[in-house]
C-alpha positions in Angstrom: 0.0 0.0 0.0 1.1 3.5 -0.7 1.1 6.4 1.7 -2.0 8.5 1.3 0.0 11.8 1.7 3.3 11.0 0.1 1.5 9.0 -2.6 4.6 7.1 -4.0 6.0 5.9 -0.7 5.2 2.3 0.3 3.8 1.8 3.8 5.7 -0.4 6.2 4.3 -2.7 8.9 4.5 -1.5 12.5 2.4 -1.2 15.7 1.0 1.3 18.1 -0.4 1.1 21.6 -1.0 -2.4 23.0 0.1 -4.2 19.8 -2.3 -2.4 17.5 -1.0 -3.5 14.0 -0.6 -0.6 11.6 1.2 0.5 8.5 3.4 3.7 8.7 5.2 6.0 6.3 8.9 6.5 6.8 8.8 9.9 5.0 5.9 11.8 6.6 5.6 9.6 9.7 1.9 9.2 9.3 0.1 6.0 10.3 -2.6 3.9 8.5 -4.8 1.9 10.9 -6.8 -0.8 9.0 -10.4 -1.1 10.3 -10.1 -4.8 11.0 -7.0 -4.3 13.2 -8.5 -1.3 14.9 -11.8 -3.0 15.7 -10.1 -6.1 17.0 -7.9 -3.9 19.2 -11.0 -2.0 20.4 -12.5 -5.2 21.5 -9.5 -5.9 23.7 -9.8 -2.6 25.6 -11.2 -2.6 29.1 -12.1 1.1 29.0 -13.6 1.4 25.5 -16.1 4.2 26.2 -17.5 7.2 24.3 -16.1 10.6 25.4 -19.0 13.0 25.8 -16.9 16.2 26.4 -15.4 18.0 23.4 -11.8 19.2 24.2 -11.4 22.9 24.8 -9.4 25.0 22.3 -7.5 26.4 25.3 -6.3 23.0 26.5 -2.6 23.0 26.9 -1.4 20.2 24.7 2.1 20.1 23.4 1.5 19.4 19.7 3.0 20.6 16.4 0.6 20.2 13.5 1.9 18.1 10.6 2.5 20.0 7.3 0.5 17.2 5.7 -2.5 17.6 7.8 -4.5 19.8 5.4 -3.6 17.7 2.3 -6.4 15.7 0.8 -5.7 12.0 0.8 -7.0 8.8 -0.8 -7.6 5.6 1.1 -4.6 3.3 0.5 -6.9 0.3 0.5 -9.9 1.3 -1.7 -8.7 4.6 -3.2 -11.6 6.7 -2.0 -11.1 10.2 -0.6 -10.7 10.1 3.2 -13.3 11.9 5.3 -11.9 14.4 7.8 -13.0 15.1 11.4 -11.6 18.1 13.2 -10.1 17.8 16.7 -10.4 21.4 17.8 -7.5 22.1 20.2 -5.4 25.3 20.5 -3.5 23.7 17.6 -6.3 21.9 15.8 -5.8 19.0 13.5 -7.9 16.5 11.4 -8.2 12.8 11.8 -9.1 11.0 8.5 -11.2 7.9 7.9 -12.3 6.0 4.8 -16.1 6.1 4.5 -16.0 2.7 2.8 -13.5 0.4 4.5 -13.4 2.5 7.8 -9.6 2.6 7.9 -8.1 5.5 9.8 -5.2 7.8 8.9 -3.3 9.8 11.6 -0.6 12.3 10.6 2.6 12.5 12.6 1.9 13.0 16.4 -1.9 12.8 16.1 -2.3 9.4 17.6 -0.4 10.4 20.7 -2.7 13.4 21.2 -5.8 11.3 20.8 -4.4 9.0 23.5 -3.9 12.0 25.8 -7.5 13.1 25.2 -8.9 9.6 25.7 -10.3 9.6 22.1 -8.1 6.9 20.7 -10.4 4.0 21.6 -13.5 5.5 19.9 -12.2 7.4 16.9 -15.4 6.7 14.9 -17.4 9.0 17.2 -15.4 12.0 15.8 -17.1 11.5 12.5 -20.7 11.6 13.8 -22.9 14.6 13.2 -23.5 14.7 17.0 -19.8 15.1 17.7 -19.2 17.7 15.0 -22.2 19.7 16.3 -20.7 19.7 19.7 -17.4 20.9 18.2 -19.2 23.9 16.6 -21.1 24.7 19.8 -17.9 24.6 21.8 -16.2 27.0 19.3 -19.1 29.4 19.5 -19.2 29.2 23.3 -15.4 29.9 23.6 -15.7 32.8 21.1 -18.5 34.3 23.2 -16.4 34.0 26.4 -13.4 35.6 24.7 -15.6 38.5 23.5 -17.0 38.9 27.0 -13.6 39.2 28.5 -12.5 41.7 25.9 -15.6 43.9 26.6 -15.8 43.6 30.4 -12.2 42.9 31.4 -11.0 39.7 33.2 -12.2 40.6 36.7 -15.8 41.5 35.8 -16.1 38.7 33.2 -15.0 36.2 35.8 -17.9 37.4 38.1 -20.3 37.2 35.2 -19.2 33.6 34.3 -19.5 32.5 38.0 -23.0 34.1 38.3 -24.1 32.4 35.1 -23.1 29.0 36.5 -25.1 29.7 39.7 -28.2 30.8 37.8 -28.0 27.9 35.4 -28.0 25.4 38.3 -30.7 27.2 40.3 -34.4 26.1 39.8 -35.5 29.8 39.7 -32.4 31.0 37.8 -34.5 32.5 35.1 -35.9 35.0 37.5 -32.4 36.2 38.2 -31.6 36.4 34.5 -34.8 38.5 33.9 -33.9 40.8 36.8 -30.4 41.4 35.3 -31.8 42.1 31.9 -34.2 44.7 33.3 -31.5 46.3 35.4 -29.0 46.5 32.6 -31.4 47.6 29.9 -33.1 50.3 31.9 -30.0 51.4 33.8 -32.1 52.5 36.8 -30.6 52.3 40.3 -32.4 49.5 42.2 -33.4 51.8 45.1 -34.8 54.6 43.1 -38.4 53.3 43.1 -38.4 52.8 46.9 -36.7 56.1 47.8 -38.7 58.3 45.4 -41.2 60.8 46.9 -44.1 62.6 45.4 -45.1 66.2 45.9 -48.8 66.9 46.1 
């Protein structure tokens, strides 16, 4: 089989974690994981579980993206274009998988990061609509937090985030949110109404 990224380099036999048989490229250091080998390896794992939490883009992971990561690739087994699933860290990267034979391609260093994140035993979940929706939601949430810090400053933003967590977990939190919306939108001091007097 030829390397999906280098195209003319023949893949060599090797192994990854716990005797997972793979083929690897001496040139780009990428790894092809045949579906049959991966699924047999999965069956041997004692902690083969789905990870529900999408990693944060602020997570401090020591990783240098492969220059081949953004290059389109063909499956070395059935010659179909590999589908891509984004792992959205501070330095994001794409894991690739064949939609037909289900083989997996990891560029240099990507398998190690998947291990650190606990995603290596259930890579197929990265390609589901549910996971990719979570990735987009996480991106939007982190952009919103960043914008809040930029507008309010770190100190006030931290108080806002803490209050949001308290209100979200309180059974009547929506009342607190409604109060804050009224207060901020009208900009009226809270004791004006009680201290006001009328002249007759």
